[in-house]
N, C-alpha and C positions, 0 to 999 in steps of 0.2 A: 019911126025917132027910135035910136037906140034904148035897149032895157039898160039900166045899171046891173048890173053883176052885183050879187048881198056879200060875195067873200073877192076881193080883189089882192091876189098875192103882193103886186110892186106895191101899193098902198101900204100893206104890212110890213115887208120889207125897208122900205123908205124908214118908214114908223121907226122900223126897231131900229135902225141906225141912226133915226135922230135920238132916242133911245140911247142910244153907245157911249155917242157923242156927250148927253149931260153927265152919264159915269166920267168920260174921260177928262171933264170939266171940276169935274166933282172929287177927282182923284189929287190927293196929297204932291206937291212940290217938290216932293222928296226924290231921290235916284231910284227907288222900289218904283215908288209912285210914277215916274216918268217914266218906266221901264214900262209898266203895266199901261201904259198909256196908248203909246208907243204901236204894243202888239195890240193892245183891245181897238185900238183905233181900226186898225189894217183887215183886224178877223175880222171883227163885228160890222164894218162896215163894205166890204165884201160879198156876200152874200145878195144883198142887193144889183149890185152890179154883175156878178154872174148869171142873176136869172132873166138881167136886160140882156146880155149875152145869147143867154139862151134863146129866148124869143124872136133872135136872128138868127138862129143857129144854122146852118150849111147842110144839113143829114140828122137825122134822124140820131145815129152815132154822136155826135157833135151836140147835138141839145144833151142827150146825156149825162156825156163828159163835163162840161158845162153845169150840168145842176150837182154832180156827184162836184166839184172845186167846192161852189155853192156849199153843198152838206158838209163837206173836210172845215172848210172856214165856219162853219155856225159849232160844229164837233169842238172845234178850238176854241174859238169862242167864251165857250160853255165853260171850259174848263180855265180859263185866263178868268173868268167870272166867280169860277168857286175861290180859286186859288185869292182873287182880290175878296174876298166875304170871311175866311175864313185868318189871313195873316191879322188883322182886318185892314185893310188898306183906307178902308168907305164903313160909313154903317149908314147907309140908308136905306129906305122900305124901294127905293128901282133898283135895287140890284135882285130881290127876291123875281121882281116881275119882269127884267130880263132874263134870270133863268129862266124865268116858266114859261115868253113870250121863245126864247133861244128852242127851250128844247122842245117846245111846238112845233117851232121850226123845221127845225130835223126830224122832228116825224112827218112831215107833209114832203119835205125833201125825197125823204127817203120811199114813201108811197108814188109820187111820184117818180121819179127813178124805175121801181120798179112793175109802175103800168107803163111805161117809155117802153120797158125794154119787153115786154109779154108783147106790144104793142110791135115792134120791131121784128121779133121772133115769127111772130104770125105770119108781120108780110116775109118775110121769107123762106 
């Protein structure tokens, strides 16, 4: 029987995407709200897709490339969330939760990229 992993990045990224979707649904239906909603839904859900693509990477370089795209999307999402908070387009505790999770996921992607690069350099 397969032992369950205590840390599952895929599920964590999916949960983050769901959190982003909740935020988008709560944004006002104003011009600004809709602009940030469209931006946030793209950048905030993309990391889970990039991680899925990385799992099917054709090479270590491709794996690193996919993770780097996910990391860039997380950084974009973080800035978007900060703008939403500081405007404020939304005053909801979910924003703080999303900012914290986004920051942690960015650090995980950074660490994974660093490890993958080190492994690639050792293999060559």
